[in-house]
NUKOL-614095 format. One record per atom (N, C-alpha, C, O, CB): x, y, z. Coordinates in steps of 0.2 Angstrom, whole numbers, padded with zeros to 4 digits, always signed. Glycine has a CB too. Example, Ala and Ser with C-alpha at 12.3 -4.5 7.8 and 13.67 -1.06 7.14 Angstrom:
NUKOL-614095
+0066-0028+0039
+0062-0022+0039
+0066-0016+0039
+0071-0017+0042
+0057-0022+0045
+0064-0011+0035
+0068-0005+0036
+0064+0000+0039
+0067+0006+0040
+0070-0003+0029
This chain:
NUKOL-614095
-0069-0010+0121
-0072-0007+0116
-0071+0000+0115
-0071+0004+0119
-0080-0008+0116
-0069+0002+0109
-0067+0009+0107
-0073+0013+0106
-0079+0011+0104
-0063+0009+0101
-0073+0019+0109
-0078+0024+0108
-0077+0028+0102
-0072+0032+0101
-0079+0029+0115
-0082+0028+0098
-0082+0032+0091
-0087+0038+0092
-0093+0037+0093
-0084+0028+0085
-0085+0044+0092
-0090+0050+0092
-0095+0050+0086
-0093+0048+0081
-0086+0056+0093
-0100+0053+0088
-0105+0054+0082
-0103+0059+0077
-0101+0064+0079
-0112+0056+0086
-0102+0057+0071
-0099+0061+0066
-0103+0068+0065
-0100+0073+0063
-0099+0058+0059
-0110+0068+0066
-0114+0074+0066
-0112+0079+0071
-0113+0085+0070
-0121+0072+0067
-0108+0077+0076
-0106+0082+0082
-0099+0084+0081
-0097+0089+0084
-0107+0078+0088
-0095+0081+0076
-0088+0083+0075
-0088+0090+0071
-0092+0091+0067
-0085+0078+0072
-0083+0094+0072
-0082+0100+0068
-0080+0097+0061
-0078+0092+0060
-0076+0104+0071
-0081+0102+0056
-0080+0100+0049
-0073+0098+0048
-0072+0094+0043
-0082+0106+0045
-0068+0101+0051
-0061+0100+0050
-0058+0094+0053
-0052+0093+0053
-0057+0106+0051
-0062+0091+0057
-0060+0085+0061
-0060+0079+0057
-0065+0077+0054
-0064+0084+0068
-0054+0075+0056
-0054+0069+0052
-0058+0064+0055
-0058+0063+0061
-0047+0067+0050
-0062+0060+0052
-0066+0055+0054
-0062+0049+0055
-0058+0048+0051
-0073+0054+0050
-0064+0044+0059
-0060+0038+0060
-0063+0032+0056
-0061+0027+0056
-0060+0036+0067
-0068+0034+0052
-0071+0029+0047
-0067+0027+0041
-0062+0030+0040
-0078+0031+0045
-0069+0023+0037
-0066+0021+0031
-0068+0025+0025
-0066+0023+0020
-0067+0014+0030
-0070+0031+0026
-0072+0035+0020
-0066+0038+0017
-0061+0040+0021
-0078+0040+0022
-0066+0039+0011
-0061+0043+0007
-0062+0050+0007
-0068+0052+0005
-0059+0039+0001
-0057+0054+0007
-0058+0061+0007
-0055+0063+0000
-0051+0060-0003
-0054+0065+0012
-0058+0069-0003
-0055+0072-0009
-0048+0074-0008
-0047+0077-0003
-0060+0077-0012
-0044+0074-0013
-0037+0077-0012
-0038+0084-0012
-0042+0087-0015
-0032+0074-0017
-0034+0087-0008
-0034+0095-0007
-0031+0098-0014
-0026+0095-0017
-0030+0097-0001
-0033+0103-0016
-0031+0106-0022
-0027+0113-0020
-0029+0118-0022
-0037+0108-0027
-0022+0112-0016
-0018+0118-0014
-0012+0119-0019
-0011+0116-0024
-0016+0117-0007
-0008+0123-0017
-0002+0125-0021
+0003+0120-0022
+0006+0119-0027
+0002+0131-0017
+0004+0115-0017
+0009+0110-0018
+0007+0106-0024
+0012+0103-0028
+0010+0106-0012
+0001+0104-0025
-0001+0100-0031
+0000+0104-0038
+0002+0101-0043
-0008+0098-0030
-0001+0110-0038
+0000+0114-0044
+0008+0114-0045
+0009+0114-0051
-0002+0122-0043
+0012+0115-0040
+0019+0115-0042
+0021+0108-0044
+0026+0108-0049
+0023+0117-0035
+0018+0103-0042
+0020+0096-0044
+0018+0095-0051
+0022+0093-0055
+0017+0091-0040
+0012+0098-0053
+0010+0097-0060
+0014+0102-0065
+0016+0099-0070
+0003+0099-0061
+0016+0107-0063
+0021+0111-0067
+0027+0108-0068
+0030+0108-0073
+0022+0118-0064
+0030+0105-0062
+0036+0101-0063
+0036+0095-0068
+0040+0094-0071
+0039+0099-0056
+0030+0092-0067
+0029+0086-0072
+0028+0088-0079
+0031+0085-0083
+0022+0082-0070
+0025+0094-0080
+0024+0097-0087
+0031+0099-0090
+0033+0098-0095
+0019+0103-0087
+0035+0102-0085
+0042+0104-0087
+0046+0098-0089
+0050+0098-0094
+0045+0108-0082
+0046+0092-0085
+0050+0086-0087
+0047+0083-0093
+0051+0081-0097
+0049+0081-0081
+0041+0083-0094
+0038+0080-0101
+0040+0084-0107
+0042+0081-0112
+0030+0079-0100
+0040+0091-0106
+0042+0095-0111
+0049+0094-0113
+0051+0094-0119
+0041+0102-0110
+0054+0093-0108
+0061+0092-0109
+0062+0086-0112
+0066+0085-0117
+0064+0092-0102
+0058+0080-0111
+0059+0074-0114
+0057+0074-0121
+0060+0071-0125
+0054+0069-0110
+0051+0078-0123
+0049+0078-0130
+0054+0082-0134
+0056+0080-0139
+0042+0082-0130
+0057+0088-0131
+0062+0091-0134
+0068+0087-0136
+0071+0087-0141
+0064+0097-0130
+0070+0083-0131
+0076+0078-0132
+0074+0073-0137
+0079+0072-0141
+0077+0075-0125
+0068+0070-0137
+0067+0065-0143
+0067+0069-0149
+0069+0066-0154
+0060+0062-0141
+0064+0075-0150
+0064+0079-0156
+0071+0080-0159
+0073+0079-0164
+0060+0085-0155
+0076+0082-0154
+0083+0083-0156
+0086+0077-0158
+0090+0077-0163
+0086+0086-0150
+0085+0071-0155
+0088+0065-0157
+0086+0063-0164
+0090+0060-0168
+0087+0060-0152
+0079+0063-0165
+0077+0061-0172
+0077+0066-0178
+0077+0064-0183
+0069+0059-0171
+0078+0072-0176
+0078+0077-0182
+0085+0080-0183
+0087+0082-0188
+0073+0083-0180
+0090+0079-0178
+0096+0082-0178
+0100+0078-0184
+0098+0073-0186
+0100+0081-0172
+0106+0081-0185
+0111+0077-0190
+0113+0071-0188
+0114+0069-0182
+0117+0082-0192
+0114+0066-0193
+0117+0060-0191
+0124+0060-0189
+0128+0065-0191
+0116+0055-0197
+0127+0055-0185
+0134+0056-0183
+0139+0056-0189
+0144+0059-0188
+0135+0050-0178
+0137+0053-0194
+0141+0053-0200
+0142+0060-0203
+0146+0061-0207
+0139+0047-0205
+0137+0064-0202
+0136+0070-0205
+0138+0076-0200
+0136+0082-0201
+0129+0072-0208
+0142+0074-0195
+0144+0079-0190
+0140+0080-0184
+0141+0084-0180
+0144+0086-0193
+0135+0075-0183
+0131+0075-0177
+0135+0072-0171
+0140+0069-0172
+0124+0071-0178
+0132+0072-0165
+0135+0069-0159
+0134+0062-0159
+0128+0060-0161
+0133+0073-0153
+0139+0058-0158
+0138+0050-0157
+0138+0048-0150
+0140+0052-0146
+0143+0047-0161
+0136+0042-0148
+0135+0040-0141
+0142+0038-0139
+0143+0038-0132
+0130+0034-0141
+0147+0037-0143
+0153+0035-0140
+0159+0040-0140
+0164+0039-0138
+0156+0029-0144
């Protein structure tokens, strides 16, 4: 039988072995990930804009082939 320490006696930074879920940390790696995601989305939107608003291939635009 495994011994489980009393959670009230554990320090605050000690992870508990129970099935409780912890809040995700809000540190710098998450912020960098969000900035990268925003950058990728902005690039995708810019590309869609260029494809739909740019000149047609018959009028001097770039074609796929």
